[in-house]
C-alpha positions in Angstrom: 0.0 -0.2 -0.1 1.3 3.5 -0.7 0.7 7.4 -0.3 0.3 9.4 -3.4 0.6 13.3 -4.2 0.4 15.5 -7.0 0.4 19.2 -8.0 -0.7 20.3 -11.5 -0.6 24.0 -12.5 -3.2 25.2 -15.0 -0.6 25.4 -17.9 1.2 22.4 -17.0 3.1 20.9 -20.0 3.7 24.2 -21.6 6.8 26.4 -21.6 4.6 29.1 -19.8 3.7 26.8 -16.7 4.8 28.0 -13.5 7.4 25.5 -11.9 6.3 23.4 -9.1 8.8 24.1 -6.2 10.6 20.9 -5.4 10.4 21.2 -1.7 6.6 21.5 -1.6 6.0 18.2 -3.3 8.6 16.5 -1.2 7.1 17.8 2.1 3.7 16.8 0.9 5.0 13.3 0.1 7.0 13.0 3.4 3.8 13.6 5.3 2.7 10.2 3.9 5.8 8.2 5.0 3.6 5.8 7.3 1.7 4.8 4.2 4.8 3.8 2.3 8.1 3.5 4.4 10.2 1.4 2.0 10.7 4.0 -0.7 9.7 7.4 -2.2 9.9 8.7 -5.8 9.0 11.9 -7.9 8.3 13.0 -11.2 8.7 16.7 -12.1 7.9 18.4 -15.5 6.7 21.6 -16.6 4.1 22.8 -14.3 3.5 19.3 -12.9 4.9 17.2 -10.0 3.9 13.7 -8.8 5.1 12.1 -5.6 5.0 8.6 -4.2 5.8 6.7 -1.0 5.7 2.9 -1.3 5.1 0.0 1.2 6.4 -3.0 -0.9 3.8 -5.8 -1.3 4.4 -7.2 -5.0 7.8 -7.1 -7.0 9.9 -6.1 -4.2 12.8 -5.3 -6.5 11.0 -3.4 -9.4 7.8 -1.3 -9.2 9.3 2.0 -8.2 6.9 4.9 -8.7 5.8 7.2 -10.2 6.0 4.9 -13.2 5.8 5.9 -16.9 5.7 4.4 -20.4 8.7 3.6 -22.3 8.5 7.2 -24.0 7.9 8.9 -20.7 4.6 10.6 -21.9 2.2 9.0 -19.4 3.1 8.8 -15.6 1.2 7.1 -12.8 1.2 7.5 -9.2 -0.8 4.6 -7.5 -1.9 3.4 -4.2 -3.8 0.0 -3.9 -3.8 -3.4 -5.4 -5.1 -4.6 -8.7 -6.2 -8.1 -8.2 -6.6 -9.1 -11.8 -3.5 -7.5 -13.1 -1.9 -10.7 -14.2 -4.8 -11.6 -16.6 -4.8 -7.9 -17.9 -1.0 -8.0 -18.3 -1.3 -11.2 -20.5 -4.0 -9.5 -22.4 -1.9 -6.3 -23.0 1.2 -8.2 -23.9 -0.8 -10.2 -26.6 -1.6 -6.7 -28.0 2.1 -5.9 -28.2 2.6 -4.0 -25.0 6.0 -4.6 -23.2 6.4 -4.6 -19.7 9.5 -3.7 -17.6 8.3 -5.2 -14.1 5.9 -7.7 -12.7 4.1 -5.3 -10.5 0.4 -4.3 -10.9 1.1 -0.5 -11.6 2.5 -1.0 -14.9 -0.9 -2.3 -16.0 -2.5 0.9 -15.3 0.1 2.7 -17.5 -0.2 0.3 -20.7 -3.9 -0.2 -19.9 -4.5 3.5 -20.0 -2.6 3.7 -23.3 -4.5 0.7 -24.9 -8.0 1.3 -23.6 -8.4 4.9 -22.4 -9.5 5.9 -18.9 -13.1 4.7 -19.1 -12.4 1.2 -20.4 -9.5 0.8 -18.0 -11.5 1.5 -14.9 -14.2 -0.9 -16.2 -11.5 -3.5 -16.6 -9.5 -3.4 -13.4 -10.8 -5.2 -10.2 -9.2 -4.1 -6.9 -8.8 -1.3 -4.3 -7.1 1.7 -5.7 -6.5 5.4 -5.9 -4.3 6.9 -8.7 -3.3 9.8 -10.6 -2.3 9.7 -14.4 -0.5 12.6 -16.0 -0.8 12.5 -19.9 1.7 15.0 -21.0 0.6 14.9 -24.7 -3.0 15.7 -23.7 -1.8 17.9 -20.9 -4.4 16.3 -18.8 -4.5 14.9 -15.2 -6.7 11.9 -14.4 -7.8 11.0 -10.9 -9.7 7.7 -9.9 -11.0 6.0 -6.8 -11.9 2.4 -6.4 -15.6 1.3 -6.5 -16.4 0.8 -2.9 -14.0 3.5 -1.5 -11.4 1.3 0.0 -8.5 3.8 -0.7 -8.8 7.5 -0.1 -8.2 10.3 -2.4 -8.4 14.2 -1.7 -8.0 17.2 -3.9 -8.2 20.9 -3.8 -8.7 23.4 -6.5 -6.0 26.3 -6.1 -6.8 29.9 -6.2 -4.5 30.2 -9.2 -6.3 27.7 -11.1 -4.2 24.7 -10.3 -5.0 21.3 -8.6 -3.4 19.4 -5.7 -4.3 16.0 -4.7 -3.0 13.6 -2.0 -4.0 10.2 -0.2 -4.7 12.2 3.1 -5.6 15.6 4.0 -2.5 16.1 6.1 -0.5 16.1 2.9 -2.6 18.7 1.3 -2.1 21.0 4.4 1.6 21.2 3.6 0.8 23.2 0.4 1.1 26.8 1.1 -2.1 27.6 -0.6 -4.3 25.5 1.7 -4.8 26.8 5.1 -6.0 24.8 8.2 -9.5 26.3 8.4 -12.6 24.5 9.3 -15.1 23.8 6.7 -18.3 24.6 8.6 -20.6 22.5 6.3 -18.1 19.5 7.2 -18.3 20.1 10.8 -22.1 20.2 10.8 -22.2 16.8 9.1 -19.3 15.3 11.4 -21.4 16.1 14.5 -24.3 14.2 13.0 -22.6 11.2 11.3 -19.4 10.9 13.2 -17.5 11.0 10.0 -17.5 13.1 6.8 -20.0 11.8 4.2 -19.8 12.2 0.4 -17.4 14.8 -0.9 -17.2 16.6 2.4 -13.8 17.3 4.4 -13.3 19.1 7.5 -10.7 21.5 5.9 -12.1 24.4 3.8 -11.5 24.0 0.0 -10.6 20.4 0.3 -13.0 17.5 -1.2 -12.9 13.8 -1.5 -13.3 12.1 -4.7 -16.3 9.7 -4.3 -16.0 6.0 -4.6 -16.5 4.7 -8.2 -15.7 8.2 -9.6 -12.9 9.7 -11.7 -11.9 13.3 -12.3 -10.3 15.0 -15.4 -8.4 18.2 -14.9 -7.3 19.8 -18.1 -6.1 23.6 -18.5 -7.5 24.5 -15.2 -10.9 22.9 -15.8 -12.0 19.9 -13.6 -14.9 17.5 -14.4 -16.0 14.5 -12.5 -17.7 11.4 -13.7 -19.1 8.2 -12.0 -17.8 5.1 -13.7 -19.7 2.6 -11.5 -22.7 2.1 -8.9 -23.6 -0.8 -6.9 -26.3 -2.8 -9.3 -29.1 -3.2 -7.0 -31.7 -5.2 -8.7 -35.3 -6.6 -8.0 -34.5 -10.1 -9.3 -35.6 -13.5 -8.3 -33.1 -15.6 -6.5 -30.9 -17.7 -8.9 -30.6 -21.5 -8.6 -27.8 -22.7 -6.5 -27.5 -19.3 -5.1 -25.4 -20.5 -1.8 -23.2 -22.5 -4.2 -22.5 -19.6 -6.4 -22.1 -17.2 -3.5 -19.5 -19.6 -1.9 -17.6 -19.9 -5.1 -17.3 -16.3 -5.5 -16.3 -15.7 -2.0 -13.5 -18.3 -2.1 -12.4 -16.6 -5.3 -12.3 -13.3 -3.9 -10.2 -14.5 -0.8 -7.8 -16.4 -3.1 -7.2 -13.1 -5.1 -6.2 -11.3 -1.9 -3.8 -14.0 -1.0 -1.6 -12.5 -3.8 1.5 -11.0 -1.9 5.3 -11.2 -1.9 5.4 -10.5 1.9 4.0 -12.3 5.0 0.2 -12.2 5.2 -2.3 -12.9 8.1 -6.1 -12.5 8.9 -7.9 -10.3 11.4 -10.0 -12.7 13.6 -12.5 -11.1 15.8 -14.7 -14.1 16.6 -17.6 -12.9 14.4 -19.0 -14.7 11.3 -17.4 -12.4 8.8 -13.7 -12.5 9.9 -14.3 -16.2 10.7 -15.5 -16.8 7.3 -12.5 -15.4 5.7 -10.3 -17.2 7.8 -12.0 -20.6 7.0 -11.7 -19.8 3.3 -7.9 -19.1 3.7 -7.3 -22.6 5.5 -9.0 -24.2 2.5 -6.5 -22.7 0.2 -3.3 -22.6 2.5 -2.0 -25.0 5.1 -3.9 -24.0 8.2 -0.7 -24.3 10.5 0.9 -21.7 8.4 -2.0 -19.2 8.5 -1.6 -16.5 11.1 -4.7 -15.2 12.8 -4.8 -12.1 15.1 -7.3 -10.9 17.7 -7.2 -8.6 20.6 -9.2 -8.8 23.8 -10.4 -6.4 26.5 -10.6 -6.8 30.4 -14.2 -5.2 30.1 -16.1 -8.6 29.5 -19.0 -6.9 27.8 -16.8 -5.7 25.0 -14.6 -8.7 24.9 -14.7 -11.3 22.0 -11.5 -13.1 22.3 -12.9 -16.4 23.5 -14.8 -16.7 20.3 -11.7 -15.9 18.3 -9.9 -18.6 20.1 -12.8 -21.1 19.4 -12.6 -20.3 15.6 -8.6 -20.5 15.7 -8.8 -23.9 17.4 -11.5 -25.2 15.0 -9.6 -24.2 12.1 -6.1 -25.1 13.2 -4.4 -21.7 12.6 -1.4 -20.2 14.3 -3.2 -17.9 16.5 -2.0 -14.6 18.2 -3.9 -12.7 20.9 -3.1 -9.8 23.1 -5.5 -8.3 25.9 -5.6 -4.5 26.4 -6.6 -2.6 29.5 -8.7 0.6 29.4 -5.6 2.6 30.4 -3.4 1.3 27.6 -6.2 2.1 25.0 -6.5 5.6 26.6 -3.0 6.2 26.5 -2.7 5.7 22.7 -5.8 8.0 22.0 -3.8 11.2 21.4 -1.3 9.3 19.4 -3.9 8.1 17.2 -5.9 11.3 16.8 -2.5 13.1 16.0 -2.1 10.6 13.1 -5.7 11.4 11.6 -6.1 14.2 9.0 -9.7 14.9 10.0 -11.6 14.1 13.3 -13.3 10.7 13.6 -16.0 9.9 16.1 -16.2 6.1 15.6 -14.6 4.8 18.9 -13.8 1.4 17.2 -10.9 3.1 15.6 -8.9 2.6 18.8 -9.2 -1.1 18.9 -8.7 -1.3 15.0 -5.4 0.6 15.4 -4.2 -1.6 18.3 -5.2 -4.7 16.3 -3.3 -3.5 13.3 0.0 -2.6 15.2 -0.2 -6.1 16.8 -0.6 -7.7 13.5 2.1 -5.7 11.9 4.7 -7.1 14.2 4.5 -10.2 12.3 2.8 -9.5 8.8 2.7 -6.7 6.1 -0.8 -7.7 4.7 -4.1 -8.8 6.7 -7.4 -9.9 5.4 -10.6 -8.8 7.2 -14.3 -9.2 7.0 -15.5 -5.5 6.1 -18.4 -5.0 4.1 -20.4 -8.0 4.9 -22.8 -6.3 7.2 -23.7 -3.7 4.6 -24.1 -6.1 1.8 -25.9 -8.8 3.5 -28.1 -6.8 5.9 -26.1 -8.0 8.9 -26.7 -4.8 11.3 -29.7 -5.2 13.8 -30.8 -1.7 12.3 -32.1 -3.6 9.2 -34.2 -5.8 11.2 -35.4 -2.8 13.4 -36.6 -0.9 10.4 -39.7 -3.0 10.2 -40.5 -2.1 13.8 -39.9 1.6 13.0 -42.3 1.5 10.2 -44.9 0.1 12.5 -43.9 2.8 15.3 -44.5 5.6 12.8 -48.2 4.3 12.5 -48.8 4.7 16.2 -50.6 7.9 17.5 -48.2 10.8 18.1 -49.1 11.0 21.8 -48.2 7.3 22.4 -45.0 7.7 20.5 -44.0 10.6 22.5 -44.8 8.7 25.8 -42.6 5.9 24.8 -39.7 8.2 24.3 -40.2 9.6 27.7 -40.2 6.0 29.1 -37.1 5.1 27.2 -35.3 8.2 28.8 -36.4 7.0 32.2 -34.6 3.6 32.0 -31.6 3.1 34.3 -28.5 4.1 32.5 -25.9 1.2 31.9 -22.4 1.8 30.5 -22.1 -1.8 29.3 -21.8 -2.7 25.6 -25.2 -2.6 23.6 -27.0 -2.2 27.0 -30.9 -2.4 26.8 -31.3 1.4 27.6 -28.9 2.1 24.9 -30.7 0.1 22.2 -34.0 1.4 23.3 -33.2 4.9 23.3 -31.1 4.6 20.0 -34.2 3.2 18.3 -36.7 5.8 19.7 -34.4 8.9 18.8 -34.9 8.4 15.2 -37.7 5.7 14.7 -40.3 8.3 13.3 -37.7 10.1 11.1 -38.3 9.8 7.1 -37.0 6.4 5.8 -34.1 8.1 4.1 -32.9 9.9 7.2 -33.8 7.1 9.9 -30.5 5.0 9.6 -28.0 7.8 9.5 -29.6 9.2 12.6 -29.6 5.7 14.4 -25.9 5.2 13.8 -24.9 8.7 14.3 -24.3 11.2 17.2 -26.4 14.4 17.1 -29.7 15.1 15.5 -29.4 18.6 13.8 -31.7 21.2 15.5 -32.4 18.7 18.6 -32.0 19.8 22.2 -28.8 17.9 22.3 -27.2 19.3 19.1 -24.0 20.9 20.3 -23.3 22.9 17.1 -23.2 26.6 17.6 -26.6 28.1 16.7 -25.1 30.6 14.2 -23.7 27.6 12.3 -26.7 25.5 12.5 -28.6 28.2 10.6 -26.5 27.6 7.5 -26.8 23.6 7.9 -30.3 22.7 8.7 -31.2 18.9 9.0 -32.4 18.8 5.4 -28.9 20.0 4.0 -26.9 17.8 6.3 -28.8 14.7 5.4 -29.0 15.5 1.7 -26.2 13.1 0.6 -27.4 10.3 2.6 -31.0 10.8 1.5 -29.9 11.0 -2.2 -28.1 7.6 -1.9 -31.3 5.9 -0.3 -33.4 7.2 -3.3 -30.9 6.3 -6.0 -31.3 2.6 -6.5 -34.0 1.3 -8.9 -35.7 -1.0 -6.5 -39.0 -1.4 -4.8 -37.3 -2.8 -1.8 -36.7 -0.5 1.3 -34.0 -3.1 2.5 -32.2 -2.9 -0.9 -32.2 0.9 -0.6 -31.0 0.8 2.9 -28.1 -1.7 1.8 -27.2 0.7 -1.0 -27.3 3.8 1.4 -25.0 2.0 3.9 -22.5 1.1 1.4 -22.3 4.7 0.1 -22.2 6.3 3.5 -21.4 4.2 6.5 -19.2 1.7 4.9 -17.3 3.9 2.5 -16.6 6.9 4.9 -16.7 5.1 8.4 -15.7 1.6 8.2 -13.3 1.7 5.3 -12.0 5.0 6.4 -11.2 3.7 9.8 -9.6 0.5 8.5 -7.3 2.5 6.0 -6.3 5.1 8.6 -5.7 2.5 11.4 -3.9 0.1 9.2 -1.8 2.6 7.2 -0.7 4.3 10.5 1.4 1.2 11.1 2.2 0.5 7.5 0.0 -2.6 7.3 -2.2 -3.3 4.2 -5.7 -4.3 4.9 -7.8 -6.3 2.4 -11.6 -7.0 2.2 -12.7 -10.1 0.3 -16.4 -9.2 0.7 -15.7 -6.1 -1.4 -14.8 -8.1 -4.3 -16.5 -6.7 -7.5 -17.7 -9.9 -8.7 -19.2 -10.8 -5.3 -20.7 -7.4 -4.6 -22.4 -7.5 -8.1 -23.7 -11.0 -7.4 -25.0 -10.0 -3.8 -26.5 -6.7 -5.1 -28.8 -8.7 -7.4 -30.0 -11.1 -4.7 -33.4 -10.5 -3.2 -33.5 -9.1 0.3 -34.9 -12.3 1.5 -31.6 -14.2 0.8 -29.8 -11.8 3.1 -32.1 -10.9 6.0 -34.6 -13.6 7.1 -37.1 -12.7 10.1 -36.9 -12.8 12.9 -33.6 -11.0 12.8 -31.3 -13.3 10.8 -29.0 -11.2 8.8 -26.4 -12.5 6.4 -28.5 -15.6 5.7 -26.8 -16.7 2.8 -23.4 -16.4 4.4 -24.5 -18.4 7.4 -25.8 -21.0 5.2 -22.6 -21.2 3.3 -20.5 -21.4 6.3 -22.5 -24.1 8.1 -20.1 -26.8 7.3 -17.0 -24.6 7.9 -17.6 -23.0 11.2 -18.8 -23.9 14.7 -22.7 -23.3 15.3 -21.7 -21.0 18.2 -20.1 -18.6 15.8 -22.8 -18.9 13.1 -25.8 -18.4 15.4 -24.5 -15.7 17.8 -25.9 -12.2 17.5 -23.6 -9.5 16.2 -21.7 -7.6 18.9 -19.5 -5.1 17.0 -15.9 -3.9 17.7 -16.4 -1.5 20.7 -14.6 0.0 23.7 -16.0 1.3 26.9 -16.2 5.0 26.1 -19.2 5.5 28.4 -17.3 4.7 31.5 -14.1 6.3 30.2 -15.8 9.6 30.0 -16.7 9.5 33.7 -13.2 7.9 34.7 -9.9 7.8 32.8 -10.9 10.6 30.3 -12.6 13.0 32.8 -9.7 15.4 32.9 -9.2 15.5 29.2 -12.9 16.3 28.9 -12.8 19.0 31.5 -9.8 20.5 29.6 -10.9 20.4 25.9 -14.6 20.7 26.3 -14.5 23.4 29.1 -17.1 26.3 28.8 -14.4 29.0 28.4 -12.7 26.9 25.7 -15.6 26.0 23.7 -17.1 29.5 24.1 -14.0 31.2 22.9 -13.7 28.9 19.8 -17.1 29.7 18.7 -17.9 26.4 16.9 -20.1 24.7 19.6 -23.0 25.6 21.8 -20.8 25.8 25.1 -24.2 25.6 27.4 -25.3 22.5 25.5 -21.9 20.9 25.7 -21.7 21.4 29.6 -25.3 20.0 30.0 -24.5 16.8 27.9 -21.2 16.4 30.2 -23.2 17.0 33.5 -26.0 14.5 32.5 -23.7 11.7 31.3 -21.6 12.1 34.5 -24.6 11.8 37.0 -26.1 8.9 35.0 -29.1 10.8 34.0 -28.5 10.1 30.2 -25.8 8.2 28.1 -24.2 10.8 25.9 -21.1 8.7 25.1 -21.4 9.1 21.2 -21.9 12.7 21.1 -19.3 13.4 23.7 -16.7 11.2 22.2 -17.4 12.9 18.9 -16.9 16.3 20.3 -13.9 15.2 22.3 -12.1 13.8 19.2 -13.1 17.2 17.3 -11.1 19.1 19.9 -8.4 16.7 20.1 -7.9 17.1 16.4 -8.4 20.9 16.3 -5.8 21.1 19.0 -3.3 18.9 17.1 -3.6 20.7 13.9 -3.4 24.1 15.6 -6.7 25.5 14.2 -8.0 28.5 16.0 -11.4 29.7 16.6 -13.9 31.4 14.4 -12.9 34.9 13.5 
């Protein structure tokens, strides 16, 4: 895996182009050393500079980037893996293309020259973000993979140029990009706990969407979408379970391609267990390394299930147990490494797991994507209850809300009071809003909304939720569950789960791969009827569970989903209390002007006294302030 950067001026490729200072592209690229500690490289031309940091995975001797064709007219800087690069290489060689390496990067160079950008993107299968500079056409092309596994940010500069990078921290090195907060991004972050769609927390910076490419030519930028998840209303095919299993095993096999040590993240849930089970069918079990972490807080600990699966499969299993104090101690380190604030607390254990695995391997396979594609979250099942709830008299619904808030507050993982109140907070919201509000922190405009009222005026709830609502409406289907699956993939999966996995793994120079996000598997699953995924009462991932029945213990297949959480609610009252008092103090928040300081103080007080469980919004706020302090961002002018 790698880190990429680039600067292109509006008259790039002509004698009149302003030169790109060498020290700028070098500083930008150096900011991504953690993504690629093994090598660095640059290409400089008239008004153009490309940078690259490399983590060597395939072709350890060759494969230096940026890489060009023989004539030096097309240059590529690339981050990711193209899993079908060998097949494409053979096809390109049959057409007369000559390769100088065995790495997948060169397929992008020759594939672009042979087919053009649109056909190239249709042909490649993998996770990627790349930039192609075509000097003959004086054109820059940026592209991001279908599901959003690899990040790509860009900014249009005041002078008409464009700058891009794998992470925002590299863009902030450029002298024209100032560390100012994007107020629309802040409003969205406080709702979702992440930045959805094109939004960034830094003013003037945008993300390239999954499945999209951007063309920048003579100062003009144009975006196009090249792929969308093909949700269909179709009958279940014959032998659906057999076909699913074949595609899944094929996806795992393709992700075993590496010239470096490889392992598997093993949580004990069915997704990572299914990946491990597939790996041991293709490799000698005793040579397969699996990794899990545990916690002293038992309601959050899944290590016993991971051990059960490892024993069942016969893998070489590695486990480490962390205390709350150890996780708390790495919090500032993890936040400092982030280029944007991130409110999903599972980032911490994901980082610790990645660091643990990196001690022995360079690549790790995981189970990300299964819950969104196969309707595995309990919220999918809860949606039917929400539709029934909306038909109740308003008076009764309000009464149930008051009863929910009167329940005794527990800090245990997925406690009864937490689940009840999480359901009631957005059960009667419009269908396209309901799930983002269920998963998120603050409902815009509600009494617990901590955004400063001046900023909320410019970001009403309709605006904040517009991207998520559009993704719910996008698929051509009559099924609400299929719409929800699509919405989750385009929002929560792309910008929370995959963002988390990329940043946590890349922080320790580990490449994480997700077999469930294989293109062929995704397209097959998208065309399955919802009944093959969610079967009532509450049996999500039905086809996966059927497929794994002869591979995994019943205890794993039949257990309820738990998630990868940490005891944030208790921490906010204990180990993190001093940090909360400092970063979320009334004088500090009032002086900065981003948050409603009175609301923040009430949320803290209610949480500490046990009146309410505000762990999600308080954790989201704490991470925002940690990030703001680490980046030296001042208050509103």
